[in-house]
N, C-alpha and C positions, 0 to 999 in steps of 0.2 A: 876587189872588195866592193860589196854592194853599197849603193848610194846611201841607204839608210844607216849603215855603220859609220860612214863618213860624217853624216849629220849628227849622230850621237857623240862622236869624238869632238866635233866642232863645238857642240853645246857644252860638253864637259870642260873643254879648254877655255871657252868663253866664261863659264861660271867660275873657273879657277882664277882667271885674270881679274874678274869682278871682285871676287872674295879677297884676293891678294891686295887689290887696290884699296878695298874698304879697310883691311887690317892695317895697311901702311898708313892710311889717313887717320885711323883711330890711334895708332902708335904715335903719329906726329902730334895729334891733339893732346894725348896724355903727356908727351914730353913738353909741349908748350905750356900745359897747365902746371907741370912741376916747376918749370922755369918761372912762371908767374907767381907760384907759391913761395919761391925763394928769391924773388926780385928785391934787389937793393939791401939784402941782409949781409951781415958780416960772415965771412967764411961760407960763401955760397956752395962750395963743393961739399962741405959737411951737411948742409941743409938738403941738397939734392940727394946725397947718399942716404940720409935718413928717410926722405920721401920715397925713394925706390924701395928700401927695405920694408917700410911700413905698408906700401902698396902691395908688394909681393905677399906679405904676411896675411893680407886680406883674402888671398886665394886667387884673384884674377884682377887684371888692370882694366878699369873703365873710369870715366869722369867722376862718378860717385865715389869710388874707392880712393881716387886721388884727393878729392875734397875732404873725405874722412881722414886720410892720412895727414893732410895739411892742418886740420883742426887738432889732431893728436899732437902734432909737432909743436904747434903754437901753445897748446895747454901745458906741455912740459916746460916750455920757455917761461911761461907766466909763473909757474910754480917755482922755478929757479930764481926768477926775479924777486919773489918774496923773500927767499933765503938771503939773497944779496942785500936787499934793503934793510933787513933786520940787523945786519952787521953795522949799519951806520948809526944805530942808536947811541953808541958810546961816543960818537963824534959830535953829537948835537951840543951846543953851548947855550941855547936859549929855549925858553918855554915854547915859543912859536915853532922853532925847529922840531922840538920833540913832538908836538901835536901834528906837524906836517908829516913827519915820518910815520906816525900812527895812522894818519889819513891814508898815506900811500899803501901801507900794508892792508888796510881794510878795502881800499879801492881795487888793489890787485886781487884781493880775495873775491871781490865782486866779479872781476874779469875771469878768474878761474872757474867760478860757478857758472857764469854765462857761457863759457866755452864748453864746460862739462854738459850743460843742458843741450847745447848744440850738437855735441857728439852723441849724446843719447838719442836725440831726435834723428840723426843720421843713421844710427843703428836700427831704429824702428822703421825707417824708410827702406833700408837694405833688406830687412827681414820681412817686408811686405806688410808691416803692422800699421803703417801710416801712409796716406797719400801724399806724395811730394808737394802737391798744390796746397793741401791743408796745412803743411808744415811751414809754408813760405813766410807767413807773418811772424811765427815764432823765431825762426832762424835769422831773419833780417833784424828783428827787434834785439835779440840777444847779442848778435855780432856787432850791431851798431852801438850798443851800450858798452861792450867790452873795448871797443876802439877808443872811446872817450874817457874812460876812467883814468888812464895814465896822464891825460892832460890836467884833470882835476888834482891829481897828486902834485904835479909840478906847480900849479897855481897856488898851492898852499904855502910855498916859500916866498910869496910876496911879503915884503916887509923884513926880510932877512938879508944877509950880505951875499946870498946866492951861492955860497961856497959849496954847501951840501947839495944844493939843487944841481950843480954841474955834474957831480959824481952820479947822482941818482938819474939824471937825464940820460946818461950813457947806458945805465942798466936797463932803462925802459925802452930805448930806441928800438932794440931788436924785437921786443914784444909788440910794440905799436905797429912796426912795419909788417910783421907776420900777420897780425889781425887784420890790418888793412888789405893785405894780399888775399886773405881768405874771403873777406867780405866782397872784394872785387871779383874773385873767381865765382862765388855763389851768385852774385848779381848777373854776371855775364851768362851763366848757365840757365838761370831761372826767371828773370824778370825783365819787363820792359816798362818804361815810365808811362804813367797815365793810361794803363791798359784798361779795357772795358770792365765795368764792375760786374761781380757775380750777381749782386742783388742791390738795386738802387731804390728799393721801396722805403717808404717811411714806416717806422716800426715803433710802437710804444709797448714797452715791456709789460706794464700792468694789465693791459688788455689781452695780450696774446701769449704770455709766457707759460710754458710748462716747466715747473720748478724742478731743479735737480734733486736727486734722492736724498742728499744729506740735509736738505732744508726741512725744519719742522714746520708745523702749521704757524707757530708763532713767528718764525723767520719770514714766512710768506707775507705776513701782515705788517712788516716793519714800517712800511710807508703809510699805511692806512689806519693803524692802531695807535693808541696812546702808550707812553712808555711803561705804564704800570700793568699793561696787558700783555706785552710781548714776552717771548721767551728770552731770558738772559742767562749767561753762565756765571757771571759775577757782577757785583755792584760796588761802585766807588762812591763814597760820600764823605764830605768834610766833617759832618756832625757824628760820625761813627755809627750811623744806622745801616751801612752797607758792609760788605766783606772787607773792604780796604779803605784807607783814608787818602791814598795817593794812586794816581794812574800808573805810575812807575811800578808799584807793588803788584798791582793787578796784572800787568803785562808780564812781570817777572814770573808770576805763578801760573800764567797761561801755558798750555801745552806747547811744546816745540814741534815743528814740522807737522802740524795738525792737518789732516785731510778734510776736516769738516769746519764749518764756520764756528768760531768761538766768539760770543758776543759779550762785550763789557759795557754795561750801562753806567755812565758817569753823570751823577746827579748834578743839579745846578750848583754853581759855586765858582770861585776863582782859584784855580790850582796853580800855585807858583812852583813850577818844576820844569826841568829839561828832560825830555824823553827821547831815548835812542833805541828804537825798536829794531833789533838786529834781524838778519835775514832768516834765521831759524824760526822766528815768530811769524808763521804763515797763517793766512785765512783769519786774521784778527779783525773784528769789527768794533769800533768805538761809537757808541750811541749817546748823545747828550740830550739836554732839555731845550736846546735851541740856541741860535746865534745870540751872543751877549748874556746868555743864561749859564751855559757851561763853557767856561773859559780856561784854556791852558796858556799860561803866560810865562815869559822869561825876558831877559835883557842882555843876553850874550851878544858881543859885537866884536868887530875887527880891532877896535882901538884898545880892547882889553887884552889883546894878544892871541885871540882865537883865529883860526883859519875860517874863511867864509863857510866852508863845508861843515865846520863844527859849531857855528854860531846858532844852528837851528834850535828853536824852542822844542819842536817835535820833528824827529827824523824817522822815517819808516822805510825799511828795506825788505821785509818778508813779502813774498808773493801774496796777491789777493787781499791786500788791505782795503778796508772800507771805513769811512767816517761819515757820520750823519749828525747834523744839528749841533755842531761844536765850533767854537771860535779858537783859532790858533793865532797867538799874538806875540810880537816882539816889541818891547817898549824902549829899545835902545835910543831911538830918536835919530833924526837926520844927521846930527853933529857927530855921531859915532860911526858913520858910514855903514859898512855891510852888517846887517843883522837879520838873519833869516827867521821867519815865523814857522815855515813848514818846508822840510826837504823830503823829496819823494824819490826813492830808488826801488819802489815796489812795482813789479810787473803786474799788469791787469788790476790796477788799483782804481778806486772810485770814491768821489767825495760828493755828498749830496747835502745841500743847504748848510754849507760850512762857510766860515769867514776866515780869511787870512789877512791879518793886520800888521803892518810894519811900515818901514820907510824905504831905505835902499835894500834891494834884494829880498823882498818879502817872501815870495813863493819860488822855491828852488825846485823846478821840475827837472831834476838832475838827469834821470835816465829811465828808459823802458816806457811801457804803454800806460797812460793815465787818462782819467775822465773826470770832469768837473761839471756838476749840474746844479744850477740855481745857487751858485756860490757868490760871495763878494770878496773882491781882492782890492787892497788899498796900499798905496806906496808913493815913492817919489822917483827914484832912479832905478831903471832896469828891474822893476819890482815883480815881473814874471820872467824868469830867466832859467837857463839850463839847456840840456840836450835830450830831454825826453821827447817821446811822441805823445803830445797831449792835445786833447780836444776840450775846450771850454764851451759849454752850451747853456744858454739862458742865464748867463752870469752878469753881475754888475761890477764894473771896474771903476774905482774912485781914485783920483789923484789927491796928494796931500802937499803941504807946504815944504818945498825943498830948501837947502841952504842958499844963501845969496849967490847969484851968478850960476847956479846949477840949472840945467835944462831937464824938464820932466820927460822921461821915456818910459813907456809901459813895458815893452819887451826887449829882451836881449837873448836871442836864441843862439845856441852854440853848436850848430851842425858844422863839423870840420871836414867832411868827406862827402863827395856827391853820391856815394852809394849808400849812405846811411838813411834809414827810413824814419828819421826824426823830424820834428818841427812842431810849431804851435798852430792850431786852428781854433780861431775864436768865432763862434757861430751863434746867431740869434741872441746876441748879448747887448750890453749897454755900457758905453764909455762916457762917464760923467767927469769931465775935466774942469777943475776949478782954477787951474793955472795953465799957461801955454804948454801944450802937450804934444809929444810926438809918439806915433804908434809903435816905433821900435827902432833899433839900430843893430848893425851886424857885429855881434860879439866874435864870431868865428867866420871863416871865409865862405862857407856855404850855408849861412844862416837862412832859415826858412820859416816864414810866418804869413798867415792869411787872416783877414777879417772878412766875414761873410754875414750878410743880412743883419748887420749890427748897427745900432743907433750910436751916433757920435755927436756930442755937444759942441758948442761953437768954439771952444778954446782948443780943440784939436787943430793944429796948425795947418794952413793950406797946403804946404809941401808934404805934410803927412809923416815923413820918415827923416831920420837924422843919420849922418855919417858917424862911424866909430872914430876913425882918423883918416884924413886924406881921402883917397879913393879905394881904401881897403875894402875888398869884398863887393864892390858895387856891381861888378860884372858877373860875379859867381853866386851871389845870394839869390833867393827866390822869395820875393815879397809879392803879395797880391791882395786885391780888394774886389769884392763881388757884391753888388746890390746892397751896399750900406746906405744909410739914410740919416737925416738929421743935419743941422747947420754945419757940422764939421766934416761931412762926408763927401763933399764935392771933390771930384778927382781932377778937375781942370788945372789946378795949380800944383798937382803932385810932382814929386821928383821925376826926373827923366833918366834914371839909372837903367843900364842894360838889364839888370836883374829884377826891376820892378814891373809888375803886370796889372793892368786893369782887366780883370777877368770878365769876359762877356759870354763865354761858352759854358753852359751848365755842366757838360761832361768833364771839363777841367775842374770846375768848382767841386764836383761830386768826389773827386779824388781825395779831397780834404775832409770828407764827412766821416762820421763814426764808423759806418759799415766798411769803409775802405782804408782810411788812414790809420786807424788803430785796431782793425780787424775785430770791430766791436761785436758783431753778431755771434762770434765764437765764444764770448766770455761775459759781456755785459748783462745778458739775461739772467746769469747766475747770481748777480749782485743784488737783485731786487730793486734796482734803481731805474726809473723810467728814462727813456732816451729816444731821440729821433735818429734813425740810421742813415737817412739821406738828407737831401736838401728839402727845406720846408716850404719854399716858394720860388 
């Protein structure tokens, strides 16, 4: 046989061995991914069988198809959990238990939606309709939110005998574990911490924005025009000169699942009402006449039998909510403990020149991506709390008089898993402490909060941060300070916890900016609210 034929056979055999090795490696990767997706769940064999059948039904096996199958499997479990929890209604013996069960159903419904959005995004990626890199912010935000909803459900049973909580905890354990597995899989496949930014420039929307097609000329001038010149869809007024006398009525009549901005102008006045804006009310914008002029107020609180989740004077869940020039207030007072002024579960929501006034648990940044610009927030204990991914920019933070022996803490961030993309970033803001004050304490194990370029008055305590209890979370939290100033900003006396960081590297600080931390360049320009995308100095 000629040498050239030997060479051809050798090349073919080598190619076969390389291809076989690659296929074996891919199969091993797929198998390990399936094991990860079913890690620590009840009846792992059933889970793996479901994963195999779902992956095969997608036509071919690869990491993306396994991830998609894992989301499908988790979505079905979440739907089943809602059915299971509904059965507990008849077992509730107190008002608080009934509210807690209703909270659980709504929160699991949030998780179902967030998993469904994730599945839709995966389908678009598989079909080539979306770039995987462009979808990263969405998928991390939605899966992070879905993972935490079950915890909020269980927290609602505080103040009960915990009998029902124990039953419900068992129903939720599988869902929580599966969501955590999916989030871990996705993170391992797609992301690295503190990776280089795509765009670290400072960006001001009003100077550079090309407005989206659904914005009218009136919408474009929302920040620069007076209220009587802007385009609005409905008007609320206490004196009867508008379309409605209450904000609740106006929201009820607003379109559901709207793809365009729906603007509700709320004239000056004090509106005594509790507003629960459900997730179907998308792209709603509330515009008032200014802080202290247009006020929405309530006094629901924990001592009345409400869950913390349900104490909110205003709660917003629909995507794309915007508020401007409004005060959200809870007057329950320090003596009634938890009393939320504003709760936010709205993805890509923004608040401009708003005030959130309360005592304990004023602003509940519960989940998903949120932005606050030139707002004021006041309170006593953990008065900025939750597990959203929130950036507060050019905001003023005021402390109020707590109960005797209470310690004033500004933040209590609730990140429970290291793969969640959540946390609080307070940038270019002002902390005006009138009582000895701490910047935050770790509500959950992986709590994450940073203060950057922020003024701190003298009553911010030298150690800066406070323990939740014992050494809980001190090695797993991520707290940081970067270029803060003022008499309370000195870092020499700060805590020495393993998870506390004095940030000196601008590239680390830039991770917590609008452009990177909440993927702001992809959605904030559409809100009509100015912002800085990167570090300002």
